C-alpha positions in Angstrom: 5.9 13.9 30.4 3.9 12.1 27.7 0.7 13.4 26.3 -0.1 10.2 24.5 -3.8 9.1 25.0 -4.6 5.7 23.5 -7.8 5.8 21.5 -8.6 2.2 20.4 -11.5 1.6 18.0 -14.8 1.3 20.0 -15.7 -2.4 20.0 -17.7 -2.9 23.2 -21.0 -3.2 21.3 -19.6 -5.8 18.9 -20.3 -9.5 19.5 -18.4 -12.0 17.5 -20.4 -14.8 15.9 -19.6 -18.3 17.1 -18.4 -19.3 13.6 -15.4 -16.9 14.1 -14.0 -19.0 17.0 -11.8 -21.1 14.7 -10.6 -17.9 12.9 -9.8 -16.3 16.3 -7.7 -19.3 17.3 -5.9 -19.3 13.9 -5.1 -15.6 14.2 -3.9 -16.0 17.8 -1.5 -18.8 16.8 -0.3 -16.6 13.9 0.3 -13.7 16.2 2.4 -15.9 18.5 4.3 -17.4 15.6 5.0 -13.9 14.1 6.2 -12.6 17.5 8.4 -15.7 18.0 9.9 -15.4 14.5 10.8 -11.8 15.0 12.5 -12.7 18.4 14.4 -15.6 16.9 15.6 -13.3 14.0 16.8 -10.9 16.7 18.9 -13.7 18.2 16.6 -14.8 21.1 16.4 -18.4 22.2 14.3 -20.4 24.6 15.2 -20.1 28.2 13.4 -21.1 31.4 13.0 -17.4 32.4 13.0 -14.2 30.5 16.5 -12.7 30.4 16.9 -9.6 28.2 20.7 -9.6 28.6 21.1 -13.2 27.2 18.1 -12.9 25.0 16.2 -15.9 26.4 12.4 -16.2 26.7 10.3 -19.1 28.0 7.5 -18.4 25.5 9.7 -19.3 22.5 7.8 -22.5 22.1 5.0 -23.7 19.7 1.6 -22.0 20.5 0.1 -25.3 21.7 2.8 -25.6 24.3 2.2 -22.1 25.8 0.5 -21.8 29.2 -3.2 -21.0 28.7 -2.7 -17.5 30.1 -0.3 -16.7 27.3 -2.6 -18.2 24.7 -5.4 -16.1 26.1 -3.3 -12.9 25.6 -2.9 -13.8 21.9 -6.6 -14.7 21.6 -7.6 -11.4 23.1 -5.5 -9.6 20.5 -7.2 -11.6 17.7 -10.7 -11.0 19.2 -10.1 -7.2 19.4 -8.8 -7.2 15.9 -11.8 -9.0 14.5 -14.2 -6.7 16.5 -12.4 -3.6 15.2 -12.8 -4.9 11.6 -16.6 -5.4 12.2 -16.9 -2.1 14.1 -15.4 -0.3 11.1 -18.2 -1.7 8.9 -16.3 -4.5 7.2 -17.7 -8.1 6.8 -15.8 -11.2 7.6 -16.7 -14.1 5.3 -15.1 -17.4 4.6 
């Protein structure tokens, strides 16, 4: 039995400024590219369906070619990261 209790940084009161939308998208694409690079280095290739035994995954494509639902997953990761940075008292400036 696990006693792990996730405790993410509280970000519900943080609103991202609109000027961070471009950064959010760049970070989302980077997260996908990082994930894909690691999978490829582990021997994974593109396949029409995920198959752990043959190491095939349908999301091993450029970020722009992902289904919007998959891009949204990466965007949410980027948004939560940016909100955590701000919540911790840091500023994000170009």
